C-alpha positions, 0 to 999 in steps of 0.5 A: 480437524478434518481436511480435503487433501490435494496433491500439489504441482511437482515443484510444490513439496507440501500437501494442500489440505482444505479444512472440511469445516471451512468448505461446509461453512461456505455451502449456500453462499452466493457464488460458491461452487464447491466442485470448481472451488475444490478443483482450483485449490487442487490445481495448486496454480498461482497467479502473479500480478503487478501494479505499475507506479503511474508516476514512474512506469506509466504506459510500459508494456514490458521491460528487461526481464519481464514478459509482456503484460496482460491487464487486470480488468478492474485495474488501470495499472494492474497486470498479470505476468506469464511467469513469476520472475526474480523480483529481487534481481530486478532493479526496476522493482527496487526503484518502486516502479511497480508493486507486486500485488494480488489482483483481486485486491486491486478492485479497491480502485473501482470502489474509490473511483465510484465513491470519491470525488478525486478532484477534491482535496481529501484525507484518507486513512489506510488503517491496517496498511502493511505491507503497503499494497493498498496504500500505494494504490490509494496514493496513485489515485489521490491528488498531490494536495490530498493526504494519505495516512498509512497506519500499521499497528504491529511495529515490526510490520511498519518497517516494511510499510515505510520502505514500500511507501518510500519507494513509491515516492509520494510526498503526501503520505504519513506513515504511523504506528498506532492502535485504531483507538488512537484515531478516535480523537481525530473526530470527523477528520478523514473523508475515507477510511479503509479497514483491510481487517486482520482475518483468518486468511482463508482466501490466501491458502493457495499462496500460503499453505502454511496458514491452513494449519492455523485455521479454525472456526474459533479463529474465525469467531475471534477475528470477527470480534476483533474486526468489530472492535477495530471498526468501533475504535476508528469510526469517530474519525470518519467525517460526515458523509465519509466513505468507509471501505471494509475488506478481508482476505477471508471467505467466511461469512462471519468475517464479511457479510455478518460484520457488515450487518453488525456495522449497519446496526451499530452505526448510521450508514448507507450501503453503496453498490459498486458497478461491476462488469459481468465479464469480470466474474466478481460475485455481488452478495447481499447481506441477510439483515440490512441488505448491504452490498458486498463483493466476493472474489473466488479463484475458481471464477477470477484470475486471483485469490480469495477476497471480500470488499464492501463500501458504506457511507456514514450518515450524520456527524459533522466536518472537521475543524482545525484546532486553533493555536496548536503547538507543533514539534516541527520547525520550519526552515529559514529563508537561507536554508529554503533557498538551498533546498529549492535547488534540489526540488521541483518547482511546480508544487509549493512545499513546506520544509521543516526539521525533525530529528536532525533531518529536513523533510518536505510536504505539500504546503497544503498539508501543513495543518494536517501534519500538526494535527496528526502528530499531536495524537499519533506516532509518526514514522514518516511524514512527507519526504525526508530530504536529508541533513543540512550541514555547513550550508550543504544538503547531504541528500537522503535516499527518500529524496532519490526515490521521490517524485519531487527531486529536481530534474537538474540533479546530475544522474548516472545511467547504470547497466543492469550488472552495475545496478545490482552492484549498487543495490548490493551496496558494493563499490562501483567503478565508473568513469565519471569526471564530474565530482559530487552528488549524483543519482544513479538510474537504471532504465530511467528509474532512480535507484539512489545516491552516489558521491564521486570523489577524487579516487573513489565513489561512495555508495549511499544505498541504505545498508538495511535494504541491500540485496543479500541474495545470490544471483 
């Protein structure tokens, strides 16, 4: 394969080489400027951006160790950082108070705001969700009584997805590990489906130079066929007038505009135009055959990486009806158990508590029928908030409860210094002067990090061992 070879910045060891076949394929596309496109890759610059969790870090402009934040123009909670800090050593990051997300992909917020009435109770499927950036964004936008199903096909990637959704803290999220075909039985169930499709990844070459060696025209064609199969498999699950959002991190027309034209030929849909501020420098494109709208992000035009997104509305179909007398594997908690659990939970929203795999879980009461429906056809890795284990009329609280936004404010809490917070996150022993015995949350900068139990002569650290920091300072 032929390459355009660029020298990297002094602190970057490897040579960045763009495939000539890629550059040639982009010539003539709307918004593509070859000279500036090559120049921005030659610079080897990278943009660091984060998106705040509005229920944990709302209104923050900076915090310890983080430089003042510069807004991402198309995101209400997205910000650029002046430099990339050590996120591993920031307890606020481990608390789920923000997510490190590529700025271009935050444009999903604009798409959802323009196409979905967020005042309604809706059901959303993020089909290819790992590691969780777009799912955490969606969860921040929808109401507490709306449902987000965050799915990942690859089992190993579900572990990271589940961890990130736990840290984000929403109770209205189900994490599943299923093939797109598995959702076809949920006919007309979802109001919104997002397919952030597996792709050739050319839009992220600046962040992942290793991926360049894997790129080829054959790979692009293979990805295009896979994207069409994924859409075909999941399409029946979208309800009447449902919103379908398609995205990739590829520049290739075959994976973007051509897939849109194929989709509109295969299924009855309308393309939705998204208003874009001209100052944002987002490139609006129109497909050849069906004149569908799409939006391209070029790093030589915007502060971010390569990205493509488009939105369609399903025509026809019908609305979902819950099956009657559907059996469920979930047992509701009894009155005595519920009274105990209520003391650990905020009272504002009615929660349905149920037992599964020796643990007690909580979801908004309004989602109980959805839980029964999803679990009948899909493999659930997480449903709502895992509260803990009930043993001898007492709750052994789970880490999910500490990370959640449903824990009662009356629960005892201990404020840690940064050094103590890092010790806790390393799952090391803590030496704190605490007189009150029993369970307590530990916090840093008002952000919950997890649980400790204070005994007579020691403090037990209950941070999940699989999440502990192992990196040196």
